One Martini backbone bead per residue (centre of mass of N, CA, C, O) as a GRO file, in nm:
protein
  434
    1MET     BB    1  -4.406  -3.830  -1.416
    2ASN     BB    2  -4.689  -3.646  -1.476
    3GLY     BB    3  -4.616  -3.407  -1.255
    4ASP     BB    4  -4.367  -3.342  -1.392
    5PRO     BB    5  -4.173  -3.127  -1.523
    6GLN     BB    6  -4.113  -2.989  -1.848
    7TYR     BB    7  -3.819  -2.977  -2.056
    8LYS     BB    8  -3.605  -2.770  -2.271
    9ILE     BB    9  -3.303  -2.781  -2.475
   10GLN     BB   10  -3.107  -2.536  -2.628
   11ILE     BB   11  -2.869  -2.466  -2.887
   12ILE     BB   12  -2.689  -2.154  -2.896
   13PRO     BB   13  -2.454  -1.973  -3.101
   14SER     BB   14  -2.605  -1.688  -3.038
   15LEU     BB   15  -2.709  -1.401  -2.878
   16LYS     BB   16  -2.903  -1.301  -3.107
   17GLU     BB   17  -3.106  -1.565  -3.030
   18ILE     BB   18  -3.142  -1.408  -2.757
   19SER     BB   19  -3.305  -1.263  -2.511
   20GLN     BB   20  -3.218  -0.992  -2.332
   21GLN     BB   21  -3.441  -0.995  -2.121
   22ASP     BB   22  -3.399  -1.286  -2.024
   23TRP     BB   23  -3.106  -1.273  -1.952
   24ASP     BB   24  -3.116  -1.031  -1.744
   25ARG     BB   25  -3.323  -1.149  -1.556
   26LEU     BB   26  -3.145  -1.389  -1.463
   27ALA     BB   27  -2.868  -1.256  -1.404
   28THR     BB   28  -2.963  -1.044  -1.198
   29SER     BB   29  -3.109  -1.224  -0.986
   30VAL     BB   30  -2.870  -1.421  -0.924
   31SER     BB   31  -2.663  -1.210  -0.847
   32LEU     BB   32  -2.818  -1.077  -0.608
   33ALA     BB   33  -2.865  -1.339  -0.447
   34ASP     BB   34  -2.555  -1.405  -0.397
   35ASN     BB   35  -2.539  -1.106  -0.220
   36ASN     BB   36  -2.711  -1.109   0.047
   37ASP     BB   37  -2.481  -1.166   0.263
   38ASP     BB   38  -2.357  -0.859   0.191
   39GLN     BB   39  -2.557  -0.635   0.292
   40SER     BB   40  -2.426  -0.511   0.546
   41SER     BB   41  -2.172  -0.415   0.400
   42LYS     BB   42  -2.306  -0.228   0.201
   43GLU     BB   43  -2.444  -0.041   0.407
   44SER     BB   44  -2.191   0.044   0.564
   45ASN     BB   45  -2.033   0.166   0.320
   46ALA     BB   46  -2.269   0.350   0.188
   47LYS     BB   47  -2.377   0.546   0.421
   48LYS     BB   48  -2.119   0.752   0.388
   49LYS     BB   49  -2.222   0.804   0.104
   50PRO     BB   50  -2.333   0.914  -0.163
   51ASN     BB   51  -2.624   0.887  -0.356
   52GLU     BB   52  -2.545   0.673  -0.629
   53ASN     BB   53  -2.720   0.662  -0.923
   54VAL     BB   54  -2.816   0.430  -1.178
   55GLN     BB   55  -2.891   0.305  -1.497
   56LEU     BB   56  -3.068  -0.016  -1.496
   57CYS     BB   57  -3.304  -0.192  -1.638
   58GLY     BB   58  -3.497   0.079  -1.616
   59ARG     BB   59  -3.348   0.159  -1.336
   60ALA     BB   60  -3.264   0.279  -1.036
   61MET     BB   61  -2.925   0.228  -0.899
   62PRO     BB   62  -2.705   0.162  -0.689
   63LEU     BB   63  -2.376   0.102  -0.713
   64THR     BB   64  -2.386  -0.133  -0.484
   65GLU     BB   65  -2.638  -0.294  -0.664
   66LEU     BB   66  -2.499  -0.403  -0.891
   67PRO     BB   67  -2.452  -0.640  -1.101
   68ASN     BB   68  -2.286  -0.856  -1.261
   69PRO     BB   69  -2.109  -0.764  -1.550
   70PHE     BB   70  -2.015  -1.047  -1.703
   71VAL     BB   71  -2.328  -1.180  -1.736
   72SER     BB   72  -2.414  -0.983  -1.925
   73TYR     BB   73  -2.529  -0.906  -2.229
   74ALA     BB   74  -2.344  -0.668  -2.289
   75PHE     BB   75  -2.071  -0.810  -2.251
   76LEU     BB   76  -2.104  -1.074  -2.424
   77SER     BB   77  -2.193  -0.929  -2.687
   78SER     BB   78  -1.928  -0.770  -2.715
   79MET     BB   79  -1.749  -1.013  -2.760
   80GLU     BB   80  -1.896  -1.100  -3.022
   81ASP     BB   81  -1.939  -0.833  -3.198
   82SER     BB   82  -1.612  -0.770  -3.193
   83GLY     BB   83  -1.449  -1.057  -3.239
   84SER     BB   84  -1.328  -1.193  -2.970
   85ALA     BB   85  -1.575  -1.426  -2.926
   86ILE     BB   86  -1.537  -1.662  -3.174
   87ARG     BB   87  -1.483  -1.900  -3.394
   88GLU     BB   88  -1.207  -1.774  -3.507
   89THR     BB   89  -1.098  -1.767  -3.184
   90GLY     BB   90  -1.227  -2.037  -3.034
   91TRP     BB   91  -1.549  -1.927  -2.974
   92LEU     BB   92  -1.815  -2.134  -2.984
   93GLY     BB   93  -2.132  -2.113  -2.950
   94GLN     BB   94  -2.321  -2.320  -2.675
   95HIS     BB   95  -2.586  -2.222  -2.555
   96LEU     BB   96  -2.799  -2.288  -2.286
   97LEU     BB   97  -3.160  -2.327  -2.320
   98LEU     BB   98  -3.420  -2.309  -2.081
   99GLN     BB   99  -3.751  -2.454  -2.104
  100ASP     BB  100  -4.071  -2.472  -2.048
  101GLU     BB  101  -4.393  -2.565  -2.124
  102GLY     BB  102  -4.442  -2.239  -2.199
  103ASP     BB  103  -4.162  -2.124  -2.326
  104LYS     BB  104  -4.004  -2.031  -2.085
  105THR     BB  105  -3.725  -1.880  -1.977
  106VAL     BB  106  -3.527  -2.042  -1.692
  107GLY     BB  107  -3.236  -2.085  -1.842
  108ILE     BB  108  -2.871  -2.018  -1.857
  109LEU     BB  109  -2.562  -2.136  -2.032
  110PRO     BB  110  -2.269  -2.023  -2.089
  111CYS     BB  111  -2.112  -2.150  -2.397
  112TYR     BB  112  -1.810  -2.313  -2.539
  113LEU     BB  113  -1.639  -2.418  -2.821
  114LYS     BB  114  -1.301  -2.550  -2.796
  115ASN     BB  115  -0.940  -2.558  -2.934
  116HIS     BB  116  -0.848  -2.430  -2.654
  117SER     BB  117  -0.689  -2.257  -2.340
  118GLN     BB  118  -0.738  -1.963  -2.387
  119GLY     BB  119  -0.861  -1.720  -2.170
  120GLU     BB  120  -0.920  -1.866  -1.860
  121TYR     BB  121  -0.723  -1.912  -1.582
  122VAL     BB  122  -0.770  -2.232  -1.593
  123PHE     BB  123  -0.538  -2.480  -1.594
  124ASP     BB  124  -0.523  -2.762  -1.864
  125HIS     BB  125  -0.265  -2.839  -2.030
  126GLY     BB  126  -0.173  -3.100  -1.884
  127TRP     BB  127  -0.421  -3.266  -1.952
  128ALA     BB  128  -0.395  -3.250  -2.257
  129ASP     BB  129  -0.113  -3.376  -2.287
  130ALA     BB  130  -0.172  -3.648  -2.149
  131PHE     BB  131  -0.405  -3.738  -2.341
  132GLU     BB  132  -0.246  -3.724  -2.605
  133ARG     BB  133  -0.021  -3.932  -2.521
  134ALA     BB  134  -0.261  -4.158  -2.479
  135GLY     BB  135  -0.450  -4.102  -2.759
  136GLY     BB  136  -0.618  -3.859  -2.720
  137HIS     BB  137  -0.884  -3.593  -2.735
  138TYR     BB  138  -0.925  -3.287  -2.587
  139TYR     BB  139  -0.989  -3.155  -2.854
  140PRO     BB  140  -1.263  -3.046  -2.805
  141LYS     BB  141  -1.432  -2.827  -2.572
  142LEU     BB  142  -1.618  -2.716  -2.292
  143GLN     BB  143  -1.686  -2.362  -2.201
  144CYS     BB  144  -1.795  -2.212  -1.891
  145SER     BB  145  -1.759  -1.867  -1.945
  146VAL     BB  146  -1.576  -1.569  -1.935
  147PRO     BB  147  -1.403  -1.426  -2.154
  148PHE     BB  148  -1.105  -1.311  -2.029
  149THR     BB  149  -1.236  -1.361  -1.712
  150PRO     BB  150  -1.117  -1.380  -1.367
  151ALA     BB  151  -1.435  -1.383  -1.240
  152THR     BB  152  -1.656  -1.420  -1.007
  153GLY     BB  153  -1.974  -1.593  -1.073
  154PRO     BB  154  -2.240  -1.662  -1.223
  155ARG     BB  155  -2.324  -1.934  -1.463
  156ILE     BB  156  -2.609  -2.034  -1.380
  157LEU     BB  157  -2.898  -1.891  -1.515
  158VAL     BB  158  -3.195  -1.904  -1.275
  159GLY     BB  159  -3.238  -1.715  -1.077
  160ASN     BB  160  -3.464  -1.698  -0.754
  161ASP     BB  161  -3.667  -1.908  -0.744
  162GLN     BB  162  -3.810  -2.209  -0.637
  163ASN     BB  163  -3.670  -2.354  -0.917
  164ALA     BB  164  -3.363  -2.301  -0.942
  165GLU     BB  165  -3.232  -2.571  -0.858
  166LEU     BB  166  -3.362  -2.741  -1.078
  167HIS     BB  167  -3.256  -2.580  -1.322
  168ARG     BB  168  -2.959  -2.629  -1.261
  169SER     BB  169  -2.967  -2.937  -1.281
  170VAL     BB  170  -3.062  -2.956  -1.575
  171LEU     BB  171  -2.819  -2.804  -1.700
  172ALA     BB  172  -2.595  -2.988  -1.591
  173SER     BB  173  -2.701  -3.238  -1.741
  174GLY     BB  174  -2.701  -3.112  -2.027
  175LEU     BB  175  -2.395  -3.077  -2.048
  176LYS     BB  176  -2.323  -3.377  -2.042
  177GLN     BB  177  -2.490  -3.450  -2.294
  178LEU     BB  178  -2.336  -3.264  -2.488
  179CYS     BB  179  -2.072  -3.408  -2.472
  180SER     BB  180  -2.171  -3.674  -2.597
  181LYS     BB  181  -2.295  -3.562  -2.859
  182LEU     BB  182  -2.011  -3.423  -2.955
  183GLY     BB  183  -1.752  -3.586  -2.855
  184VAL     BB  184  -1.618  -3.465  -2.605
  185SER     BB  185  -1.403  -3.459  -2.328
  186SER     BB  186  -1.527  -3.182  -2.191
  187ALA     BB  187  -1.636  -2.976  -1.901
  188HIS     BB  188  -1.613  -2.620  -1.798
  189ILE     BB  189  -1.670  -2.442  -1.486
  190THR     BB  190  -1.566  -2.114  -1.421
  191PHE     BB  191  -1.582  -1.907  -1.163
  192VAL     BB  192  -1.768  -1.994  -0.945
  193SER     BB  193  -1.972  -2.008  -0.711
  194LYS     BB  194  -1.997  -2.170  -0.417
  195ASP     BB  195  -2.284  -2.276  -0.453
  196GLU     BB  196  -2.235  -2.409  -0.726
  197TRP     BB  197  -2.003  -2.593  -0.645
  198GLN     BB  198  -2.171  -2.760  -0.440
  199ALA     BB  199  -2.401  -2.845  -0.635
  200LEU     BB  200  -2.210  -2.989  -0.855
  201GLU     BB  201  -2.110  -3.217  -0.679
  202ARG     BB  202  -2.396  -3.365  -0.690
  203GLN     BB  203  -2.325  -3.406  -1.021
  204ASP     BB  204  -2.015  -3.518  -1.043
  205TYR     BB  205  -1.827  -3.298  -1.032
  206LEU     BB  206  -1.522  -3.169  -1.037
  207LEU     BB  207  -1.309  -3.016  -0.797
  208ARG     BB  208  -1.181  -2.674  -0.792
  209VAL     BB  209  -0.903  -2.468  -0.682
  210ASP     BB  210  -0.799  -2.132  -0.603
  211GLN     BB  211  -0.617  -1.807  -0.612
  212GLN     BB  212  -0.667  -1.482  -0.484
  213PHE     BB  213  -0.659  -1.109  -0.454
  214HIS     BB  214  -0.841  -0.914  -0.215
  215TRP     BB  215  -1.004  -0.621  -0.129
  216GLN     BB  216  -1.130  -0.500   0.189
  217ASN     BB  217  -1.395  -0.311   0.314
  218GLN     BB  218  -1.379  -0.160   0.650
  219ASN     BB  219  -1.535   0.115   0.652
  220TYR     BB  220  -1.378   0.333   0.515
  221ASP     BB  221  -1.314   0.682   0.483
  222ASN     BB  222  -1.006   0.633   0.395
  223PHE     BB  223  -0.685   0.557   0.313
  224GLN     BB  224  -0.557   0.610   0.589
  225GLN     BB  225  -0.730   0.408   0.747
  226PHE     BB  226  -0.614   0.166   0.605
  227LEU     BB  227  -0.316   0.213   0.682
  228ASP     BB  228  -0.357   0.197   0.998
  229GLY     BB  229  -0.400  -0.134   0.978
  230LEU     BB  230  -0.110  -0.166   0.921
  231SER     BB  231   0.187  -0.240   0.921
  232SER     BB  232   0.459  -0.050   0.930
  233ARG     BB  233   0.610  -0.164   0.682
  234LYS     BB  234   0.370  -0.160   0.480
  235ARG     BB  235   0.300   0.137   0.508
  236LYS     BB  236   0.572   0.251   0.410
  237ASN     BB  237   0.575   0.116   0.132
  238ILE     BB  238   0.321   0.248   0.018
  239ARG     BB  239   0.408   0.540   0.052
  240LYS     BB  240   0.656   0.514  -0.129
  241GLU     BB  241   0.511   0.429  -0.390
  242ARG     BB  242   0.320   0.672  -0.411
  243LYS     BB  243   0.533   0.892  -0.413
  244SER     BB  244   0.678   0.798  -0.668
  245ALA     BB  245   0.437   0.814  -0.864
  246LEU     BB  246   0.327   1.116  -0.788
  247ALA     BB  247   0.624   1.251  -0.866
  248ILE     BB  248   0.578   1.264  -1.146
  249ASP     BB  249   0.622   1.468  -1.392
  250GLY     BB  250   0.303   1.595  -1.459
  251LEU     BB  251   0.104   1.419  -1.299
  252GLU     BB  252  -0.222   1.274  -1.370
  253ILE     BB  253  -0.537   1.153  -1.229
  254GLU     BB  254  -0.818   0.970  -1.371
  255TRP     BB  255  -1.171   0.928  -1.352
  256ILE     BB  256  -1.353   0.744  -1.608
  257LYS     BB  257  -1.659   0.714  -1.721
  258GLY     BB  258  -1.825   0.578  -1.976
  259GLN     BB  259  -1.988   0.843  -2.072
  260ASP     BB  260  -1.682   1.002  -2.081
  261ILE     BB  261  -1.570   0.814  -2.309
  262SER     BB  262  -1.396   0.857  -2.572
  263GLU     BB  263  -1.262   0.749  -2.862
  264LYS     BB  264  -0.984   0.866  -2.803
  265ILE     BB  265  -0.945   0.727  -2.531
  266TRP     BB  266  -0.976   0.441  -2.636
  267ASP     BB  267  -0.734   0.451  -2.825
  268GLN     BB  268  -0.527   0.492  -2.596
  269PHE     BB  269  -0.593   0.240  -2.432
  270PHE     BB  270  -0.544   0.032  -2.659
  271GLU     BB  271  -0.243   0.086  -2.673
  272PHE     BB  272  -0.184  -0.026  -2.394
  273TYR     BB  273  -0.300  -0.310  -2.438
  274LEU     BB  274  -0.113  -0.396  -2.670
  275ASP     BB  275   0.148  -0.387  -2.512
  276THR     BB  276   0.076  -0.597  -2.297
  277GLY     BB  277  -0.034  -0.829  -2.479
  278SER     BB  278   0.226  -0.875  -2.646
  279ARG     BB  279   0.403  -0.956  -2.393
  280LYS     BB  280   0.212  -1.183  -2.255
  281TRP     BB  281   0.060  -1.335  -2.533
  282GLY     BB  282   0.152  -1.203  -2.829
  283GLN     BB  283  -0.177  -1.179  -2.854
  284PRO     BB  284  -0.437  -1.004  -2.834
  285TYR     BB  285  -0.779  -1.061  -2.762
  286LEU     BB  286  -0.891  -0.779  -2.800
  287THR     BB  287  -1.074  -0.547  -2.956
  288ARG     BB  288  -1.142  -0.228  -3.022
  289GLU     BB  289  -1.461  -0.257  -3.029
  290PHE     BB  290  -1.514  -0.356  -2.744
  291TYR     BB  291  -1.485  -0.078  -2.599
  292THR     BB  292  -1.712   0.069  -2.737
  293LEU     BB  293  -1.943  -0.126  -2.653
  294VAL     BB  294  -1.918  -0.109  -2.341
  295GLY     BB  295  -1.948   0.200  -2.333
  296GLU     BB  296  -2.244   0.189  -2.453
  297ARG     BB  297  -2.390  -0.066  -2.288
  298MET     BB  298  -2.213  -0.009  -1.984
  299PRO     BB  299  -2.131   0.282  -1.856
  300ASP     BB  300  -2.196   0.239  -1.533
  301GLN     BB  301  -1.959  -0.017  -1.534
  302VAL     BB  302  -1.727   0.185  -1.631
  303VAL     BB  303  -1.369   0.235  -1.546
  304LEU     BB  304  -1.113   0.467  -1.584
  305VAL     BB  305  -0.761   0.474  -1.512
  306MET     BB  306  -0.578   0.772  -1.580
  307ALA     BB  307  -0.256   0.874  -1.697
  308LYS     BB  308  -0.117   1.205  -1.702
  309ARG     BB  309   0.152   1.371  -1.897
  310LYS     BB  310   0.165   1.668  -2.013
  311GLY     BB  311  -0.133   1.603  -2.160
  312LYS     BB  312  -0.062   1.285  -2.174
  313TYR     BB  313  -0.141   0.968  -2.211
  314ILE     BB  314   0.046   0.678  -2.046
  315ALA     BB  315  -0.187   0.531  -1.866
  316GLY     BB  316  -0.405   0.236  -1.783
  317ALA     BB  317  -0.726   0.118  -1.638
  318ILE     BB  318  -0.974  -0.130  -1.632
  319ASN     BB  319  -1.310  -0.117  -1.493
  320PHE     BB  320  -1.568  -0.289  -1.302
  321VAL     BB  321  -1.909  -0.271  -1.186
  322GLY     BB  322  -2.019  -0.504  -0.927
  323ASP     BB  323  -2.109  -0.680  -0.659
  324ASN     BB  324  -1.972  -0.471  -0.467
  325CYS     BB  325  -1.744  -0.412  -0.698
  326LEU     BB  326  -1.406  -0.370  -0.816
  327TYR     BB  327  -1.288  -0.462  -1.139
  328GLY     BB  328  -0.978  -0.544  -1.238
  329ARG     BB  329  -0.831  -0.612  -1.549
  330HIS     BB  330  -0.644  -0.403  -1.728
  331TRP     BB  331  -0.322  -0.282  -1.841
  332GLY     BB  332  -0.119   0.010  -1.953
  333CYS     BB  333   0.172   0.151  -2.140
  334VAL     BB  334   0.417   0.409  -2.283
  335GLU     BB  335   0.542   0.457  -1.994
  336TYR     BB  336   0.800   0.402  -1.769
  337HIS     BB  337   0.728   0.382  -1.409
  338PRO     BB  338   0.785   0.349  -1.101
  339ALA     BB  339   0.484   0.232  -0.942
  340LEU     BB  340   0.247   0.291  -1.143
  341HIS     BB  341   0.098   0.024  -1.141
  342PHE     BB  342   0.015   0.026  -0.841
  343GLU     BB  343  -0.145   0.289  -0.849
  344ILE     BB  344  -0.352   0.225  -1.078
  345CYS     BB  345  -0.448  -0.078  -0.986
  346TYR     BB  346  -0.462  -0.051  -0.655
  347TYR     BB  347  -0.486   0.236  -0.513
  348GLN     BB  348  -0.708   0.362  -0.690
  349ALA     BB  349  -0.913   0.137  -0.638
  350ILE     BB  350  -0.939   0.189  -0.337
  351GLU     BB  351  -1.027   0.481  -0.354
  352PHE     BB  352  -1.287   0.425  -0.513
  353ALA     BB  353  -1.425   0.230  -0.315
  354ILE     BB  354  -1.439   0.426  -0.079
  355ALA     BB  355  -1.588   0.665  -0.226
  356HIS     BB  356  -1.840   0.439  -0.315
  357GLY     BB  357  -1.890   0.192  -0.104
  358LEU     BB  358  -1.729  -0.054  -0.175
  359GLY     BB  359  -1.641  -0.381  -0.059
  360ARG     BB  360  -1.437  -0.440  -0.312
  361VAL     BB  361  -1.131  -0.568  -0.474
  362GLU     BB  362  -1.056  -0.705  -0.798
  363ALA     BB  363  -0.717  -0.774  -0.949
  364GLY     BB  364  -0.726  -1.052  -1.056
  365ALA     BB  365  -0.498  -1.282  -1.121
  366GLN     BB  366  -0.314  -1.367  -0.896
  367GLY     BB  367  -0.057  -1.221  -0.700
  368PRO     BB  368   0.123  -1.216  -0.413
  369HIS     BB  369   0.215  -0.908  -0.421
  370LYS     BB  370  -0.066  -0.799  -0.308
  371LEU     BB  371  -0.038  -0.848  -0.005
  372ALA     BB  372   0.147  -0.590   0.058
  373ARG     BB  373  -0.128  -0.411  -0.057
  374GLY     BB  374  -0.401  -0.541   0.100
  375TYR     BB  375  -0.435  -0.823  -0.034
  376LEU     BB  376  -0.628  -1.112   0.006
  377PRO     BB  377  -0.684  -1.436   0.028
  378VAL     BB  378  -0.892  -1.614  -0.216
  379THR     BB  379  -1.118  -1.843  -0.312
  380THR     BB  380  -1.157  -2.035  -0.604
  381PHE     BB  381  -1.394  -2.184  -0.850
  382SER     BB  382  -1.436  -2.516  -1.007
  383VAL     BB  383  -1.572  -2.732  -1.268
  384HIS     BB  384  -1.557  -3.089  -1.393
  385TRP     BB  385  -1.615  -3.276  -1.696
  386ILE     BB  386  -1.518  -3.619  -1.760
  387GLU     BB  387  -1.552  -3.872  -1.983
  388ASN     BB  388  -1.299  -4.026  -1.936
  389PRO     BB  389  -1.226  -4.244  -1.689
  390GLY     BB  390  -0.916  -4.227  -1.672
  391LEU     BB  391  -0.893  -3.920  -1.672
  392ARG     BB  392  -1.080  -3.866  -1.436
  393ASN     BB  393  -0.912  -4.015  -1.217
  394ALA     BB  394  -0.651  -3.852  -1.250
  395ILE     BB  395  -0.776  -3.571  -1.193
  396SER     BB  396  -0.898  -3.631  -0.918
  397ASP     BB  397  -0.629  -3.682  -0.774
  398TYR     BB  398  -0.505  -3.408  -0.834
  399LEU     BB  399  -0.728  -3.230  -0.697
  400ASP     BB  400  -0.693  -3.329  -0.414
  401SER     BB  401  -0.403  -3.221  -0.385
  402GLU     BB  402  -0.451  -2.924  -0.472
  403ARG     BB  403  -0.648  -2.839  -0.247
  404LYS     BB  404  -0.446  -2.876  -0.016
  405HIS     BB  405  -0.236  -2.674  -0.116
  406VAL     BB  406  -0.415  -2.420  -0.128
  407LYS     BB  407  -0.493  -2.421   0.170
  408LYS     BB  408  -0.208  -2.394   0.288
  409GLU     BB  409  -0.125  -2.135   0.143
  410SER     BB  410  -0.354  -1.957   0.251
  411GLU     BB  411  -0.285  -1.988   0.551
  412PHE     BB  412   0.000  -1.875   0.532
  413LEU     BB  413  -0.066  -1.594   0.408
  414SER     BB  414  -0.264  -1.501   0.632
  415THR     BB  415  -0.029  -1.503   0.860
  416HIS     BB  416   0.135  -1.285   0.644
  417GLY     BB  417  -0.001  -1.031   0.654
  418PRO     BB  418  -0.037  -0.664   0.655
  419PHE     BB  419  -0.166  -0.665   0.923
  420LYS     BB  420  -0.217  -0.615   1.226
  421LYS     BB  421  -0.182  -0.754   1.517
  422SER     BB  422  -0.376  -0.900   1.738
  423GLU     BB  423  -0.373  -0.883   2.082
  424ASN     BB  424  -0.601  -1.142   2.102
  425SER     BB  425  -0.467  -1.368   1.867
  426ASN     BB  426  -0.186  -1.504   1.898
  427GLY     BB  427  -0.068  -1.374   1.610
  428SER     BB  428  -0.304  -1.347   1.443
  429GLU     BB  429  -0.507  -1.241   1.217
  430PRO     BB  430  -0.745  -1.059   1.136
  431GLU     BB  431  -1.055  -1.077   1.029
  432HIS     BB  432  -1.148  -1.138   0.674
  433LYS     BB  433  -1.380  -1.132   0.455
  434ASP     BB  434  -1.475  -1.270   0.141
   0.00000   0.00000   0.00000
C-alpha cells in the first residue's frame, strides 16, 4: 500500500562501516527499555548505596542504570579490532542495517557468517552432524550473537519508539531472506531477551530454552545478611569455602576497575586466561589486544577481581557491569588453591553486587554446582530458523522435548535450592524473581 513505510536493509561486513552513534543509540535505548520491569528492584538495591555515577554516552549515569555491555559498539568493535571475532577465526560480519525512507538507521542486527559452532554456548553440533550424515551442508550458517559471551540481552537493536516492534519484524524477515540469498542452512539468534523470544515465535522461528544460574540481590546490606537466608548446611559450607580461600598465606583480593587497570595487570590476567583457555578449549578465543581495547573503550563497565599472594597476582576473574547486573565472564590462575575459584568468581562477585546496589550476578553458562552457592536456576532463550524442511521438522520435534526437560529440571532444582524453607510455603522455596 502507498501509505506503508518503506525500508531498506544493508549487509555490513564490519562495524567500522556503521556509525557508532547510531549503534549505541539503538543498543542503549532497547537495553534500558528491556529492564524497565526491574526498576523497583534497582531503586531498592541502590538507595542504600552511595550514589556512584560514571560517564557513558556523554552523560553521567548511575552504575545501576548502565545498559547491557555486550551489545555496545565498544565491546563488539573490540572483538573485531582485536582479531578475536573476524573472518580468519570463523566470524565473518554480516550485520543487518535497517534504514527508513529518510536513510535514518532504525535497526541493527549483529550477525556473523560462521563455518563452525565454537564460542556460542548454545550447542547445535548434533544438528550439524545429523544433517551432514543425511547429505546436507550445515555450514556455513548465520549466527546472531555476541561472540564468546553466553549472556542474555537484546539482539535485535531497534530502540524503543512506537515503531520498534515493526522494525524488529522487518529485521527478522530480512534475516530469513539473507539465509536464502546466501544459500546457508540456518540462522540462530541466541541468548535473546524473553520479549524477543516471544516476538520471534510469531515469525515462525523455532524456540529453544536452556538454563543458567544467577544470584539475585534481595536488598541485602552485606554478605552476612545473604548468608542468613540460606539453610544451615549451605551456610556452613560457604563459610568453610571462604575461610579456606581467604586463609591462603599472604593472600589479598582487589577489585580493579577499568580505568585503573594497567597494561601490566592486563598482561598478568591474560596469562591466567591462556591457562584456562588452553585446558578448556585447546586454543583460547580472545587475543591479548581485546583486553586493552575493552579497558580503553568501556572502562566504567569492566571490573577485575584479582588475587595477589606475597605481592604477586596469582588468579583473577573479569566482570562486566550493565543491565543492573555484574556479569562474570572468565577466570584463570597460575597457582592452584582449593576454593579460590569459588571465592574469586562467586563470592567476591556477590560482595561487589551488594556493595554497589546491583540487582544480580550472572556467572556464565551452565554450572549446577552454583546452586549450593546461592545461585538460582534461570531460563535462557534462543530462536532458530532452519531452511531445509526435513531438518526443520526434526529439530522442531527435538526442541519440543528439550523444552519440557529443561522446565522439569528447573522446577526440581528450584525445590532443592539453598535458601531456608518458608514456614508457610508447604516446603517449597521462597520466591526469587528472575
